[in-house]
Biopython code that builds the backbone (N, CA, C, O; Angstrom):
import numpy as np
from Bio.PDB.StructureBuilder import StructureBuilder

atoms = [
    (1, "MET", "N", (24.549, 20.597, 0.015)),
    (1, "MET", "CA", (22.408, 20.478, 0.500)),
    (1, "MET", "C", (22.209, 19.303, 1.361)),
    (1, "MET", "O", (22.518, 18.112, 1.351)),
    (2, "LYS", "N", (21.500, 20.210, 2.188)),
    (2, "LYS", "CA", (21.135, 19.084, 3.790)),
    (2, "LYS", "C", (19.857, 19.468, 3.850)),
    (2, "LYS", "O", (19.348, 20.587, 3.913)),
    (3, "ALA", "N", (19.391, 18.352, 3.821)),
    (3, "ALA", "CA", (17.409, 17.942, 4.146)),
    (3, "ALA", "C", (17.352, 17.593, 5.473)),
    (3, "ALA", "O", (17.718, 16.593, 6.092)),
    (4, "LEU", "N", (16.580, 19.076, 5.920)),
    (4, "LEU", "CA", (15.780, 18.296, 7.515)),
    (4, "LEU", "C", (14.872, 17.858, 7.742)),
    (4, "LEU", "O", (14.007, 18.734, 7.725)),
    (5, "VAL", "N", (14.355, 16.631, 8.049)),
    (5, "VAL", "CA", (13.409, 16.292, 7.274)),
    (5, "VAL", "C", (12.946, 15.599, 8.980)),
    (5, "VAL", "O", (13.673, 15.005, 9.777)),
    (6, "THR", "N", (11.502, 15.959, 9.093)),
    (6, "THR", "CA", (10.557, 15.117, 10.762)),
    (6, "THR", "C", (9.582, 15.104, 10.301)),
    (6, "THR", "O", (8.950, 15.930, 9.643)),
    (7, "VAL", "N", (9.212, 13.167, 10.961)),
    (7, "VAL", "CA", (8.299, 13.120, 10.670)),
    (7, "VAL", "C", (7.521, 12.618, 11.522)),
    (7, "VAL", "O", (8.254, 12.151, 12.394)),
    (8, "HIS", "N", (5.965, 12.353, 11.910)),
    (8, "HIS", "CA", (5.352, 12.480, 13.018)),
    (8, "HIS", "C", (4.251, 11.468, 12.536)),
    (8, "HIS", "O", (4.011, 11.173, 11.366)),
    (9, "TYR", "N", (3.617, 10.984, 13.689)),
    (9, "TYR", "CA", (1.676, 10.692, 13.354)),
    (9, "TYR", "C", (1.164, 11.669, 12.971)),
    (9, "TYR", "O", (1.278, 12.849, 13.305)),
    (10, "LYS", "N", (0.139, 10.783, 11.698)),
    (10, "LYS", "CA", (-0.776, 12.054, 11.303)),
    (10, "LYS", "C", (-1.751, 12.112, 12.534)),
    (10, "LYS", "O", (-1.839, 11.075, 13.192)),
    (11, "GLN", "N", (-2.437, 13.119, 12.895)),
    (11, "GLN", "CA", (-2.904, 13.857, 13.342)),
    (11, "GLN", "C", (-4.110, 12.055, 13.135)),
    (11, "GLN", "O", (-4.112, 11.165, 12.285)),
    (12, "GLY", "N", (-5.327, 12.411, 15.005)),
    (12, "GLY", "CA", (-6.260, 10.887, 14.769)),
    (12, "GLY", "C", (-5.017, 9.505, 14.927)),
    (12, "GLY", "O", (-5.522, 8.433, 15.258)),
    (13, "ILE", "N", (-3.960, 9.507, 14.777)),
    (13, "ILE", "CA", (-3.419, 8.191, 15.323)),
    (13, "ILE", "C", (-2.544, 8.475, 16.883)),
    (13, "ILE", "O", (-1.663, 9.252, 17.252)),
    (14, "LEU", "N", (-3.325, 7.405, 17.494)),
    (14, "LEU", "CA", (-2.516, 7.423, 19.054)),
    (14, "LEU", "C", (-1.148, 8.034, 18.904)),
    (14, "LEU", "O", (-0.535, 7.960, 17.839)),
    (15, "ASP", "N", (-0.657, 8.653, 20.001)),
    (15, "ASP", "CA", (0.726, 9.374, 20.507)),
    (15, "ASP", "C", (1.019, 8.825, 22.039)),
    (15, "ASP", "O", (0.923, 9.578, 23.008)),
    (16, "PRO", "N", (1.426, 7.283, 22.166)),
    (16, "PRO", "CA", (1.316, 7.203, 23.745)),
    (16, "PRO", "C", (2.390, 8.280, 24.393)),
    (16, "PRO", "O", (2.028, 8.950, 25.360)),
    (17, "GLN", "N", (4.165, 8.486, 23.657)),
    (17, "GLN", "CA", (5.408, 8.806, 23.545)),
    (17, "GLN", "C", (4.581, 10.489, 23.971)),
    (17, "GLN", "O", (4.895, 10.995, 25.049)),
    (18, "GLY", "N", (3.872, 11.006, 23.334)),
    (18, "GLY", "CA", (2.970, 12.368, 23.057)),
    (18, "GLY", "C", (2.340, 12.677, 24.252)),
    (18, "GLY", "O", (2.375, 13.767, 24.824)),
    (19, "LYS", "N", (1.682, 11.532, 24.653)),
    (19, "LYS", "CA", (0.613, 11.377, 25.773)),
    (19, "LYS", "C", (1.621, 11.948, 26.620)),
    (19, "LYS", "O", (1.647, 13.142, 26.919)),
    (20, "ALA", "N", (2.779, 10.750, 27.161)),
    (20, "ALA", "CA", (3.409, 10.409, 28.423)),
    (20, "ALA", "C", (4.325, 12.072, 28.577)),
    (20, "ALA", "O", (4.831, 12.578, 29.579)),
    (21, "VAL", "N", (4.284, 12.373, 27.737)),
    (21, "VAL", "CA", (5.835, 13.741, 27.831)),
    (21, "VAL", "C", (4.310, 15.104, 28.557)),
    (21, "VAL", "O", (4.554, 15.978, 29.388)),
    (22, "GLN", "N", (2.732, 14.829, 27.846)),
    (22, "GLN", "CA", (2.365, 15.325, 28.351)),
    (22, "GLN", "C", (1.809, 15.441, 29.555)),
    (22, "GLN", "O", (1.430, 16.581, 29.824)),
    (23, "ASN", "N", (1.591, 14.383, 30.605)),
    (23, "ASN", "CA", (1.383, 13.736, 31.779)),
    (23, "ASN", "C", (2.671, 14.612, 32.546)),
    (23, "ASN", "O", (2.533, 15.468, 33.420)),
    (24, "ALA", "N", (3.889, 14.148, 31.969)),
    (24, "ALA", "CA", (5.224, 14.331, 32.551)),
    (24, "ALA", "C", (5.288, 16.527, 32.789)),
    (24, "ALA", "O", (5.657, 17.261, 33.706)),
    (25, "LEU", "N", (4.829, 16.713, 31.693)),
    (25, "LEU", "CA", (5.038, 18.015, 31.571)),
    (25, "LEU", "C", (3.895, 19.011, 32.806)),
    (25, "LEU", "O", (4.121, 20.078, 33.378)),
    (26, "LYS", "N", (2.683, 18.106, 32.849)),
    (26, "LYS", "CA", (1.505, 19.102, 33.774)),
    (26, "LYS", "C", (2.387, 18.350, 35.637)),
    (26, "LYS", "O", (2.398, 18.869, 36.753)),
    (27, "SER", "N", (3.011, 16.927, 35.113)),
    (27, "SER", "CA", (3.400, 16.351, 36.640)),
    (27, "SER", "C", (4.254, 17.735, 37.254)),
    (27, "SER", "O", (4.181, 18.322, 38.333)),
    (28, "LEU", "N", (5.317, 18.009, 35.695)),
    (28, "LEU", "CA", (5.613, 18.882, 36.371)),
    (28, "LEU", "C", (5.607, 20.346, 36.721)),
    (28, "LEU", "O", (6.668, 20.777, 37.171)),
    (29, "GLY", "N", (4.474, 21.297, 36.581)),
    (29, "GLY", "CA", (3.555, 22.285, 37.185)),
    (29, "GLY", "C", (3.733, 22.979, 35.426)),
    (29, "GLY", "O", (3.627, 24.179, 35.169)),
    (30, "VAL", "N", (4.001, 21.951, 34.458)),
    (30, "VAL", "CA", (4.184, 22.968, 33.046)),
    (30, "VAL", "C", (3.205, 22.945, 32.723)),
    (30, "VAL", "O", (3.040, 22.090, 31.852)),
    (31, "ASP", "N", (1.885, 23.772, 33.112)),
    (31, "ASP", "CA", (0.743, 23.958, 32.832)),
    (31, "ASP", "C", (0.202, 24.949, 31.671)),
    (31, "ASP", "O", (0.829, 25.954, 31.338)),
    (32, "GLY", "N", (-1.394, 24.443, 30.919)),
    (32, "GLY", "CA", (-1.936, 25.183, 29.276)),
    (32, "GLY", "C", (-1.100, 24.598, 28.326)),
    (32, "GLY", "O", (-0.523, 25.317, 27.510)),
    (33, "VAL", "N", (-0.881, 22.738, 28.324)),
    (33, "VAL", "CA", (-0.516, 21.926, 27.247)),
    (33, "VAL", "C", (-0.994, 21.212, 27.064)),
    (33, "VAL", "O", (-0.606, 20.124, 27.488)),
    (34, "SER", "N", (-2.745, 21.361, 25.935)),
    (34, "SER", "CA", (-3.899, 20.951, 25.405)),
    (34, "SER", "C", (-3.069, 19.712, 24.763)),
    (34, "SER", "O", (-3.543, 18.647, 25.159)),
    (35, "GLU", "N", (-2.150, 19.572, 24.031)),
    (35, "GLU", "CA", (-1.466, 18.137, 23.515)),
    (35, "GLU", "C", (-0.111, 17.913, 23.200)),
    (35, "GLU", "O", (0.378, 18.964, 22.786)),
    (36, "ALA", "N", (0.903, 16.761, 23.225)),
    (36, "ALA", "CA", (2.164, 17.285, 22.900)),
    (36, "ALA", "C", (2.194, 15.833, 21.708)),
    (36, "ALA", "O", (1.560, 14.856, 22.109)),
    (37, "ARG", "N", (2.630, 15.746, 20.837)),
    (37, "ARG", "CA", (2.943, 14.630, 20.051)),
    (37, "ARG", "C", (5.166, 14.893, 19.953)),
    (37, "ARG", "O", (5.926, 15.860, 20.008)),
    (38, "VAL", "N", (5.325, 13.330, 19.786)),
    (38, "VAL", "CA", (6.677, 13.940, 19.470)),
    (38, "VAL", "C", (6.589, 13.014, 18.531)),
    (38, "VAL", "O", (5.737, 12.125, 18.523)),
    (39, "GLY", "N", (7.612, 13.203, 17.553)),
    (39, "GLY", "CA", (7.962, 13.076, 16.063)),
    (39, "GLY", "C", (9.916, 12.487, 16.143)),
    (39, "GLY", "O", (10.712, 12.133, 17.014)),
    (40, "ARG", "N", (9.908, 12.652, 14.937)),
    (40, "ARG", "CA", (11.524, 12.263, 14.554)),
    (40, "ARG", "C", (12.194, 13.286, 13.493)),
    (40, "ARG", "O", (11.620, 13.740, 12.503)),
    (41, "HIS", "N", (13.795, 13.615, 13.979)),
    (41, "HIS", "CA", (14.120, 14.928, 12.999)),
    (41, "HIS", "C", (14.808, 13.804, 12.474)),
    (41, "HIS", "O", (14.916, 12.751, 13.103)),
    (42, "ILE", "N", (15.329, 14.012, 11.214)),
    (42, "ILE", "CA", (16.008, 12.964, 10.346)),
    (42, "ILE", "C", (16.679, 14.467, 9.343)),
    (42, "ILE", "O", (15.930, 15.129, 8.624)),
    (43, "VAL", "N", (18.153, 14.768, 9.497)),
    (43, "VAL", "CA", (19.483, 15.373, 8.882)),
    (43, "VAL", "C", (20.259, 14.269, 7.738)),
    (43, "VAL", "O", (21.080, 13.406, 8.050)),
    (44, "LEU", "N", (19.836, 14.513, 6.584)),
    (44, "LEU", "CA", (20.782, 14.099, 5.471)),
    (44, "LEU", "C", (21.213, 14.792, 4.636)),
    (44, "LEU", "O", (20.601, 15.718, 4.103)),
    (45, "GLN", "N", (22.703, 14.326, 4.326)),
    (45, "GLN", "CA", (23.468, 14.991, 4.148)),
    (45, "GLN", "C", (23.840, 15.106, 2.267)),
    (45, "GLN", "O", (24.729, 14.290, 2.025)),
    (46, "PHE", "N", (23.632, 15.469, 1.652)),
    (46, "PHE", "CA", (25.013, 15.827, 0.159)),
    (46, "PHE", "C", (24.803, 16.381, -0.083)),
    (46, "PHE", "O", (23.710, 16.859, -0.387)),
    (47, "PRO", "N", (26.273, 16.816, -0.105)),
    (47, "PRO", "CA", (27.264, 17.400, 0.077)),
    (47, "PRO", "C", (27.698, 17.651, -1.625)),
    (47, "PRO", "O", (28.105, 18.765, -1.955)),
    (48, "GLU", "N", (27.581, 16.561, -2.634)),
    (48, "GLU", "CA", (27.706, 17.274, -3.896)),
    (48, "GLU", "C", (26.817, 16.760, -4.852)),
    (48, "GLU", "O", (26.817, 15.898, -5.732)),
    (49, "MET", "N", (26.006, 17.652, -4.334)),
    (49, "MET", "CA", (24.192, 17.106, -5.468)),
    (49, "MET", "C", (23.379, 18.387, -5.012)),
    (49, "MET", "O", (23.197, 19.016, -3.970)),
    (50, "SER", "N", (22.883, 18.459, -6.690)),
    (50, "SER", "CA", (22.225, 19.874, -6.773)),
    (50, "SER", "C", (20.854, 19.881, -5.320)),
    (50, "SER", "O", (20.870, 19.327, -4.220)),
    (51, "LYS", "N", (19.875, 20.709, -5.945)),
    (51, "LYS", "CA", (19.361, 21.111, -4.969)),
    (51, "LYS", "C", (18.297, 19.881, -4.883)),
    (51, "LYS", "O", (17.883, 19.021, -4.106)),
    (52, "SER", "N", (18.110, 20.454, -6.399)),
    (52, "SER", "CA", (16.649, 19.506, -6.753)),
    (52, "SER", "C", (17.285, 18.071, -6.638)),
    (52, "SER", "O", (17.029, 17.150, -5.862)),
    (53, "ASP", "N", (17.946, 18.150, -7.379)),
    (53, "ASP", "CA", (18.591, 16.495, -6.582)),
    (53, "ASP", "C", (18.613, 15.511, -5.866)),
    (53, "ASP", "O", (18.515, 14.329, -6.196)),
    (54, "ALA", "N", (18.842, 16.307, -4.091)),
    (54, "ALA", "CA", (18.961, 15.708, -3.178)),
    (54, "ALA", "C", (17.121, 16.202, -3.113)),
    (54, "ALA", "O", (16.230, 15.361, -2.994)),
    (55, "GLU", "N", (16.931, 17.318, -3.192)),
    (55, "GLU", "CA", (15.254, 17.369, -3.037)),
    (55, "GLU", "C", (14.219, 15.784, -3.204)),
    (55, "GLU", "O", (13.297, 15.485, -2.446)),
    (56, "ALA", "N", (14.513, 15.283, -3.930)),
    (56, "ALA", "CA", (14.379, 14.087, -4.957)),
    (56, "ALA", "C", (14.721, 13.406, -4.387)),
    (56, "ALA", "O", (13.849, 12.609, -4.042)),
    (57, "GLN", "N", (15.589, 13.232, -4.044)),
    (57, "GLN", "CA", (16.163, 12.002, -3.018)),
    (57, "GLN", "C", (15.572, 11.525, -1.814)),
    (57, "GLN", "O", (15.122, 10.449, -1.423)),
    (58, "THR", "N", (15.811, 13.419, -1.051)),
    (58, "THR", "CA", (14.863, 13.769, 0.612)),
    (58, "THR", "C", (13.533, 12.662, 0.285)),
    (58, "THR", "O", (13.270, 11.793, 1.116)),
    (59, "LYS", "N", (12.705, 12.791, -1.047)),
    (59, "LYS", "CA", (11.726, 12.503, -1.052)),
    (59, "LYS", "C", (11.319, 10.439, -1.735)),
    (59, "LYS", "O", (10.388, 9.672, -1.982)),
    (60, "LYS", "N", (12.420, 10.505, -1.724)),
    (60, "LYS", "CA", (12.058, 8.570, -1.992)),
    (60, "LYS", "C", (13.025, 7.979, -1.409)),
    (60, "LYS", "O", (13.525, 6.955, -1.873)),
    (61, "ALA", "N", (13.515, 8.669, -0.056)),
    (61, "ALA", "CA", (14.237, 8.856, 0.911)),
    (61, "ALA", "C", (12.857, 7.926, 1.939)),
    (61, "ALA", "O", (12.811, 6.767, 2.353)),
    (62, "CYS", "N", (11.533, 9.517, 2.091)),
    (62, "CYS", "CA", (10.399, 9.509, 3.236)),
    (62, "CYS", "C", (9.545, 8.745, 2.484)),
    (62, "CYS", "O", (8.848, 8.102, 3.269)),
    (63, "GLU", "N", (9.187, 8.440, 1.070)),
    (63, "GLU", "CA", (8.311, 7.338, 1.036)),
    (63, "GLU", "C", (8.599, 6.190, 1.182)),
    (63, "GLU", "O", (7.681, 5.371, 1.131)),
    (64, "LYS", "N", (10.158, 5.667, 1.446)),
    (64, "LYS", "CA", (10.102, 3.833, 1.039)),
    (64, "LYS", "C", (10.723, 3.757, 2.831)),
    (64, "LYS", "O", (10.399, 2.793, 3.524)),
    (65, "ILE", "N", (11.477, 4.711, 3.314)),
    (65, "ILE", "CA", (12.035, 4.041, 4.326)),
    (65, "ILE", "C", (11.731, 5.286, 5.685)),
    (65, "ILE", "O", (11.385, 5.171, 6.861)),
    (66, "LEU", "N", (11.947, 6.042, 5.112)),
    (66, "LEU", "CA", (11.723, 7.318, 6.306)),
    (66, "LEU", "C", (10.839, 7.129, 7.555)),
    (66, "LEU", "O", (11.116, 7.021, 8.750)),
    (67, "ALA", "N", (9.342, 7.123, 6.667)),
    (67, "ALA", "CA", (8.118, 7.501, 7.563)),
    (67, "ALA", "C", (7.111, 6.389, 6.573)),
    (67, "ALA", "O", (7.251, 6.028, 5.404)),
    (68, "ASN", "N", (6.240, 6.104, 7.435)),
    (68, "ASN", "CA", (5.134, 4.823, 7.511)),
    (68, "ASN", "C", (4.273, 6.076, 6.636)),
    (68, "ASN", "O", (3.948, 7.151, 7.141)),
    (69, "PRO", "N", (3.962, 5.611, 5.051)),
    (69, "PRO", "CA", (2.800, 6.287, 4.782)),
    (69, "PRO", "C", (1.302, 5.553, 5.578)),
    (69, "PRO", "O", (0.895, 6.266, 6.495)),
    (70, "VAL", "N", (0.826, 4.817, 5.446)),
    (70, "VAL", "CA", (-0.658, 4.255, 6.510)),
    (70, "VAL", "C", (-0.869, 5.543, 7.702)),
    (70, "VAL", "O", (-1.958, 6.115, 7.664)),
    (71, "ILE", "N", (0.198, 6.027, 8.804)),
    (71, "ILE", "CA", (0.104, 6.043, 10.320)),
    (71, "ILE", "C", (1.173, 7.398, 10.703)),
    (71, "ILE", "O", (1.205, 7.890, 11.831)),
    (72, "GLU", "N", (2.059, 7.907, 9.503)),
    (72, "GLU", "CA", (3.013, 8.840, 9.876)),
    (72, "GLU", "C", (2.524, 9.979, 8.131)),
    (72, "GLU", "O", (2.069, 9.744, 7.012)),
    (73, "ASP", "N", (3.116, 11.489, 9.116)),
    (73, "ASP", "CA", (3.067, 12.209, 7.864)),
    (73, "ASP", "C", (4.509, 12.568, 8.369)),
    (73, "ASP", "O", (4.944, 12.475, 9.517)),
    (74, "TYR", "N", (5.239, 13.066, 7.060)),
    (74, "TYR", "CA", (6.833, 14.036, 7.569)),
    (74, "TYR", "C", (6.883, 15.406, 5.918)),
    (74, "TYR", "O", (6.197, 15.423, 4.896)),
    (75, "GLU", "N", (7.744, 16.117, 6.282)),
    (75, "GLU", "CA", (8.307, 16.945, 5.671)),
    (75, "GLU", "C", (9.329, 17.394, 6.429)),
    (75, "GLU", "O", (9.961, 17.120, 7.449)),
    (76, "TYR", "N", (9.229, 18.496, 5.213)),
    (76, "TYR", "CA", (11.043, 18.263, 4.821)),
    (76, "TYR", "C", (11.618, 19.991, 4.459)),
    (76, "TYR", "O", (10.950, 20.867, 3.909)),
    (77, "GLU", "N", (13.167, 20.109, 5.009)),
    (77, "GLU", "CA", (13.414, 21.891, 4.382)),
    (77, "GLU", "C", (14.863, 20.991, 4.019)),
    (77, "GLU", "O", (15.595, 20.121, 4.490)),
    (78, "MET", "N", (14.635, 22.201, 2.394)),
    (78, "MET", "CA", (16.065, 22.156, 2.191)),
    (78, "MET", "C", (17.174, 22.940, 2.178)),
    (78, "MET", "O", (17.280, 23.896, 1.409)),
    (79, "VAL", "N", (17.922, 22.658, 2.877)),
    (79, "VAL", "CA", (19.382, 24.295, 3.244)),
    (79, "VAL", "C", (20.380, 23.818, 2.323)),
    (79, "VAL", "O", (20.594, 22.636, 2.052)),
    (80, "GLU", "N", (20.981, 24.837, 1.858)),
    (80, "GLU", "CA", (22.811, 25.273, 1.989)),
    (80, "GLU", "C", (23.506, 24.505, 2.677)),
    (80, "GLU", "O", (22.829, 24.435, 3.703)),
    (81, "ASN", "N", (24.793, 23.584, 2.909)),
    (81, "ASN", "CA", (25.592, 23.411, 3.935)),
    (81, "ASN", "C", (25.926, 24.441, 4.324)),
    (81, "ASN", "O", (25.649, 25.096, 3.318)),
    (82, "THR", "N", (26.414, 25.319, 5.177)),
    (82, "THR", "CA", (27.581, 26.120, 5.735)),
    (82, "THR", "C", (28.466, 25.572, 6.485)),
    (82, "THR", "O", (28.333, 24.752, 7.393)),
    (83, "ALA", "N", (29.941, 26.375, 5.791)),
    (83, "ALA", "CA", (31.436, 25.277, 6.712)),
    (83, "ALA", "C", (31.976, 25.872, 7.212)),
    (83, "ALA", "O", (32.937, 25.444, 7.852)),
]
sb = StructureBuilder()
sb.init_structure("model")
sb.init_model(0)
sb.init_chain("A")
sb.init_seg("    ")
for serial, (resi, resn, name, xyz) in enumerate(atoms, 1):
    if name == "N":
        sb.init_residue(resn, " ", resi, " ")
    sb.init_atom(name, np.array(xyz, "f"), 0.0, 1.0, " ", f" {name:<3s}", serial, name[0])
structure = sb.get_structure()
């Protein structure tokens, strides 16, 4: 099992990195971008674990270390490992 985790600032929290990306895109001629938000993408591997156990461990990891619940939201997707 593999967990694909995305962590990003909550709506309403200033995202200076996202603002820098938005400004850079504008200066490069990429028009029409009203907002850019930057987050983190984390891949967790659980090779010998059931989907429900891997999902429980993923949620635990997100709540304890991967995301700051005060200012960040997270989401994850569980996918089968492919050989």
